[in-house]
C-alpha positions in Angstrom: -0.1 0.0 -0.1 1.4 3.4 -1.0 2.3 5.5 2.3 -0.4 8.2 1.6 -3.1 5.8 1.1 -2.1 3.8 4.1 -2.0 7.2 6.3 -5.5 8.0 5.2 -6.8 4.4 6.0 -5.4 4.9 9.3 -6.7 8.3 9.8 -10.1 7.2 8.9 -9.9 4.2 11.2 -8.8 6.3 14.1 -11.5 8.9 13.6 -14.2 6.3 12.9 -15.3 5.5 16.4 -15.8 9.0 17.1 -18.1 9.5 14.2 -21.6 8.2 15.3 -25.1 8.7 13.7 -27.6 9.5 16.2 -31.5 9.4 15.5 -33.1 12.9 15.9 -35.8 13.1 18.6 -39.2 14.8 18.1 -38.1 17.6 20.2 -35.0 18.3 18.2 -37.2 18.3 15.1 -39.7 20.7 16.6 -37.0 22.9 17.8 -35.1 23.1 14.4 -38.7 23.9 12.5 -39.1 26.7 14.8 -35.9 28.2 15.3 -34.1 27.8 11.8 -34.9 30.2 9.0 -35.2 27.3 6.4 -36.4 24.9 9.4 -39.2 23.7 7.4 -37.1 22.8 4.3 -34.5 21.1 6.5 -37.6 19.0 8.3 -38.8 17.8 4.7 -35.3 16.7 3.3 -34.7 15.1 7.1 -38.2 13.2 6.7 -37.6 12.3 3.2 -34.3 10.8 4.0 -35.7 8.8 6.9 -38.4 7.4 4.7 -36.0 6.5 1.9 -34.0 4.6 4.5 -36.8 3.0 5.9 -38.0 1.9 2.4 -34.6 0.6 1.6 -34.3 -1.5 5.0 -37.8 -2.7 4.3 -36.7 -3.8 0.7 -33.8 -5.5 2.4 -35.7 -7.6 4.6 -37.9 -8.8 1.8 -34.7 -9.7 -0.3 -33.4 -11.6 3.0 -36.8 -13.8 2.8 -38.4 -12.0 5.8 -41.8 -10.8 6.1 -41.9 -6.9 5.1 -42.7 -4.2 7.7 -44.9 -2.4 5.4 -46.4 -3.0 1.6 -46.5 -0.4 -0.7 -47.7 -2.8 -3.4 -48.3 -0.4 -6.4 -49.9 2.4 -4.3 -48.5 5.8 -4.4 -45.6 6.5 -2.0 -43.6 9.7 -2.8 -41.1 11.8 -1.1 -43.2 14.4 -0.8 -45.6 12.6 1.3 -42.8 12.0 4.1 -44.0 15.2 6.2 -47.7 14.5 6.0 -47.2 10.8 6.9 -45.1 11.9 10.1 -47.5 14.4 11.0 -50.6 12.5 10.7 -49.1 9.7 12.8 -48.0 12.2 15.7 -51.5 13.6 15.6 -53.5 10.5 15.4 -51.4 8.6 18.3 -50.3 11.7 20.5 -50.8 10.1 23.7 -48.2 7.2 22.3 -45.1 9.4 21.7 -42.8 11.3 24.0 -40.7 14.2 22.9 -37.5 12.2 23.2 -38.5 9.5 21.0 -37.0 9.1 17.6 -38.3 10.7 14.3 -37.5 7.3 12.9 -40.2 5.4 15.1 -42.9 7.9 14.1 -42.3 7.6 10.5 -42.1 3.8 10.8 -45.0 3.4 12.4 -46.7 5.8 10.0 -45.6 3.7 7.2 -46.9 0.5 8.7 -50.2 2.0 9.5 -50.7 3.6 6.0 -49.3 0.6 4.1 -50.4 -2.5 5.9 -49.6 -5.8 4.5 -52.4 -8.3 3.6 
């Protein structure tokens, strides 16, 4: 291995444990929406990313031979629907969710409720 490449790999390996992705909580999402100038746009993009991640995880589950979490089955599920699914789930089950719960949980439940498997 070339010395520069070896050094780069070593740096990434040393820094990687400090790099961790953390789920955003409902409270954090609300705070961003209320305090940031472009908060609503950020929220939209974040929820789209969460939804696309959940779709990919669901597809992987099916490819591995397991039962899907939710079933789109030709119905419409577009990125622009992420916020409305999330918001409807929060309103429908407001007593279920606490502010420190992850956004991913809400959107996952929203997809399971909106796209139930037969």
